[in-house]
DOMAR-752888 format. One line per field, with one value per residue (C-alpha): residue number from 1; x, y, z. Coordinates in steps of 0.05 Angstrom, whole numbers, plus 5000, padded with zeros to 4 digits. Layout:
! DOMAR-752888
num c(NUM | ...)
px c(X | ...)
py c(Y | ...)
pz c(Z | ...)
END
This chain:
! DOMAR-752888
num c(1 | 2 | 3 | 4 | 5 | 6 | 7 | 8 | 9 | 10 | 11 | 12 | 13 | 14 | 15 | 16 | 17 | 18 | 19 | 20 | 21 | 22 | 23 | 24 | 25 | 26 | 27 | 28 | 29 | 30 | 31 | 32 | 33 | 34 | 35 | 36 | 37 | 38 | 39 | 40 | 41 | 42 | 43 | 44 | 45 | 46 | 47 | 48 | 49 | 50 | 51 | 52 | 53 | 54 | 55 | 56 | 57 | 58 | 59 | 60 | 61 | 62 | 63 | 64 | 65 | 66 | 67 | 68 | 69 | 70 | 71 | 72 | 73 | 74 | 75 | 76 | 77 | 78 | 79 | 80 | 81 | 82 | 83 | 84 | 85 | 86 | 87 | 88 | 89 | 90 | 91 | 92 | 93 | 94 | 95 | 96 | 97 | 98 | 99 | 100 | 101 | 102 | 103 | 104 | 105 | 106 | 107 | 108 | 109 | 110 | 111 | 112 | 113 | 114 | 115 | 116 | 117 | 118 | 119 | 120 | 121 | 122 | 123 | 124 | 125 | 126 | 127 | 128 | 129 | 130 | 131 | 132 | 133 | 134 | 135 | 136 | 137 | 138 | 139 | 140 | 141 | 142 | 143 | 144 | 145 | 146 | 147 | 148 | 149 | 150 | 151 | 152 | 153 | 154 | 155 | 156 | 157 | 158 | 159 | 160 | 161 | 162 | 163 | 164 | 165 | 166 | 167 | 168 | 169 | 170 | 171 | 172 | 173 | 174 | 175 | 176 | 177 | 178 | 179 | 180 | 181 | 182 | 183 | 184 | 185 | 186 | 187 | 188 | 189 | 190 | 191 | 192 | 193 | 194 | 195 | 196 | 197 | 198 | 199 | 200 | 201 | 202 | 203 | 204 | 205 | 206 | 207 | 208)
px c(3695 | 3758 | 3800 | 3798 | 3871 | 3857 | 3826 | 3883 | 3934 | 3900 | 3906 | 3961 | 3982 | 3972 | 4015 | 3983 | 3908 | 3861 | 3841 | 3768 | 3764 | 3793 | 3743 | 3685 | 3708 | 3719 | 3651 | 3619 | 3666 | 3654 | 3578 | 3569 | 3634 | 3616 | 3660 | 3643 | 3569 | 3572 | 3609 | 3570 | 3503 | 3470 | 3467 | 3516 | 3518 | 3543 | 3594 | 3619 | 3628 | 3664 | 3713 | 3724 | 3740 | 3785 | 3825 | 3831 | 3865 | 3906 | 3933 | 3966 | 4009 | 4083 | 4097 | 4024 | 4010 | 3950 | 3955 | 3902 | 3892 | 3863 | 3840 | 3865 | 3820 | 3847 | 3783 | 3795 | 3783 | 3812 | 3846 | 3890 | 3910 | 3972 | 3999 | 4074 | 4100 | 4086 | 4051 | 3993 | 3957 | 3975 | 3923 | 3896 | 3886 | 3851 | 3805 | 3787 | 3774 | 3728 | 3690 | 3681 | 3659 | 3610 | 3579 | 3580 | 3562 | 3535 | 3556 | 3546 | 3595 | 3646 | 3638 | 3642 | 3703 | 3738 | 3718 | 3746 | 3811 | 3818 | 3808 | 3855 | 3911 | 3976 | 3964 | 4014 | 4083 | 4138 | 4158 | 4099 | 4059 | 3984 | 3939 | 3880 | 3835 | 3836 | 3774 | 3751 | 3696 | 3638 | 3625 | 3698 | 3702 | 3728 | 3766 | 3836 | 3833 | 3842 | 3897 | 3936 | 3933 | 3948 | 4007 | 4036 | 4024 | 4056 | 4117 | 4131 | 4119 | 4185 | 4175 | 4118 | 4045 | 3990 | 3915 | 3850 | 3787 | 3718 | 3696 | 3710 | 3711 | 3773 | 3816 | 3830 | 3839 | 3893 | 3926 | 3936 | 3975 | 4021 | 3986 | 3982 | 3931 | 3957 | 3892 | 3818 | 3787 | 3714 | 3681 | 3606 | 3575 | 3642 | 3700 | 3760 | 3818 | 3888 | 3936 | 4007 | 4052 | 4127 | 4171 | 4215 | 4279 | 4255 | 4236 | 4306 | 4337 | 4295 | 4312 | 4386)
py c(3015 | 3027 | 2969 | 2948 | 2949 | 2893 | 2849 | 2863 | 2844 | 2777 | 2755 | 2711 | 2683 | 2608 | 2582 | 2513 | 2520 | 2463 | 2463 | 2447 | 2504 | 2552 | 2527 | 2539 | 2610 | 2626 | 2598 | 2649 | 2706 | 2697 | 2693 | 2756 | 2754 | 2757 | 2701 | 2651 | 2669 | 2657 | 2592 | 2563 | 2598 | 2626 | 2564 | 2563 | 2487 | 2484 | 2539 | 2504 | 2438 | 2473 | 2507 | 2442 | 2403 | 2459 | 2468 | 2393 | 2389 | 2451 | 2423 | 2367 | 2414 | 2416 | 2484 | 2506 | 2556 | 2569 | 2625 | 2646 | 2699 | 2667 | 2689 | 2664 | 2603 | 2585 | 2605 | 2630 | 2704 | 2707 | 2660 | 2664 | 2611 | 2615 | 2571 | 2568 | 2587 | 2535 | 2487 | 2446 | 2385 | 2318 | 2287 | 2240 | 2297 | 2339 | 2281 | 2271 | 2345 | 2345 | 2285 | 2317 | 2382 | 2348 | 2306 | 2360 | 2423 | 2401 | 2402 | 2477 | 2492 | 2444 | 2473 | 2546 | 2532 | 2502 | 2562 | 2609 | 2571 | 2567 | 2643 | 2663 | 2612 | 2636 | 2708 | 2709 | 2738 | 2685 | 2661 | 2693 | 2662 | 2662 | 2689 | 2644 | 2669 | 2716 | 2725 | 2753 | 2730 | 2776 | 2802 | 2826 | 2866 | 2936 | 2919 | 2911 | 2835 | 2829 | 2881 | 2846 | 2779 | 2807 | 2848 | 2784 | 2744 | 2795 | 2806 | 2732 | 2710 | 2705 | 2743 | 2770 | 2754 | 2749 | 2749 | 2755 | 2788 | 2796 | 2847 | 2919 | 2942 | 2899 | 2933 | 2998 | 2958 | 2915 | 2976 | 3003 | 2940 | 2952 | 2911 | 2938 | 2918 | 2872 | 2868 | 2853 | 2787 | 2783 | 2718 | 2709 | 2765 | 2778 | 2824 | 2792 | 2837 | 2807 | 2841 | 2831 | 2858 | 2857 | 2873 | 2934 | 2894 | 2847 | 2906 | 2935 | 2868 | 2858 | 2928 | 2917)
pz c(9048 | 9089 | 9112 | 9185 | 9209 | 9259 | 9206 | 9158 | 9211 | 9222 | 9150 | 9122 | 9055 | 9043 | 8985 | 8983 | 8992 | 8977 | 8903 | 8920 | 8971 | 8920 | 8868 | 8915 | 8931 | 8858 | 8838 | 8885 | 8868 | 8793 | 8797 | 8753 | 8714 | 8639 | 8612 | 8667 | 8662 | 8586 | 8595 | 8654 | 8653 | 8715 | 8759 | 8817 | 8816 | 8744 | 8758 | 8821 | 8784 | 8727 | 8775 | 8812 | 8749 | 8723 | 8787 | 8797 | 8729 | 8741 | 8806 | 8767 | 8726 | 8746 | 8777 | 8780 | 8835 | 8879 | 8929 | 8979 | 9032 | 9094 | 9163 | 9231 | 9225 | 9156 | 9119 | 9048 | 9036 | 8966 | 8918 | 8856 | 8806 | 8761 | 8706 | 8691 | 8623 | 8570 | 8618 | 8589 | 8616 | 8582 | 8537 | 8590 | 8640 | 8586 | 8569 | 8643 | 8651 | 8590 | 8617 | 8685 | 8654 | 8607 | 8662 | 8715 | 8676 | 8609 | 8535 | 8527 | 8583 | 8553 | 8484 | 8506 | 8549 | 8489 | 8447 | 8499 | 8504 | 8428 | 8423 | 8479 | 8480 | 8448 | 8467 | 8525 | 8514 | 8511 | 8580 | 8615 | 8671 | 8663 | 8718 | 8706 | 8762 | 8821 | 8863 | 8929 | 8975 | 8955 | 9026 | 9029 | 8964 | 8974 | 9037 | 9009 | 9007 | 8932 | 8930 | 8985 | 8949 | 8880 | 8906 | 8936 | 8873 | 8827 | 8871 | 8879 | 8808 | 8770 | 8705 | 8664 | 8680 | 8627 | 8637 | 8599 | 8623 | 8593 | 8646 | 8622 | 8694 | 8707 | 8653 | 8691 | 8755 | 8725 | 8693 | 8764 | 8778 | 8718 | 8664 | 8593 | 8540 | 8485 | 8446 | 8445 | 8423 | 8401 | 8425 | 8419 | 8462 | 8496 | 8484 | 8517 | 8534 | 8535 | 8583 | 8608 | 8663 | 8651 | 8711 | 8700 | 8706 | 8651 | 8606 | 8615 | 8600 | 8537 | 8511 | 8525)
END
C-alpha cells in the first residue's frame, strides 16, 4: 500500500514515549511473531502483561532508549526499544521482573523467556547496542511507518546495532537496512537468527 504524503508529513519522532504505551503497542504488533507467541502463548492479556513487565524493567536501565513514531495527537504508530552496550538490570530489578512475569503471565512464560535470553545473550558484537523490539500498529503495516522509525533509530544510534529474530520473513527485511547474519540458534520449535549492522565508518576504523 502506498504511503499517504499528508499522513507522512503529520508524523513526528518521540524520543521519550511512555513505557506502558509502547508495551501495549508492541503486544498488538507482536501477536503473530514466532518467539513472542512461543514465550507468551496466544492470549493477548498474557502478552500485554509480559511486555509491560519487560519494558518497565528496561526503562530503569541507564542509557536505555525508547523511540516512537506518533501522529499529531501523540498516538503511537510504531515503537522501538534499544539497550545500550553491556547494560543489564541489577539483581533486584531482575527479581522484580521475574515476579511480575510469573504472576502476570505464568510460569511457562517466565521459563521460556529465560531460555530465550540464555540462548541469545552474548551473541552481540562487542560495543553493540541491542534492538530489543521494533513494532508497528497492525493497521499501518506497509505504509512506511516502520521504515521511517527504523531509519531514525539506526541513524541516531552511536555504533553497531544487534538484534535477534525468530521470524524468517524479517531476515531479508533487516538485510535491506544493512544487517548481516551472524548465525542461527535453535531453540525449541524456533530458529533464531542473530544479526548485526555495523556503520561503514566503524567498519573502516576496525579494519584500519
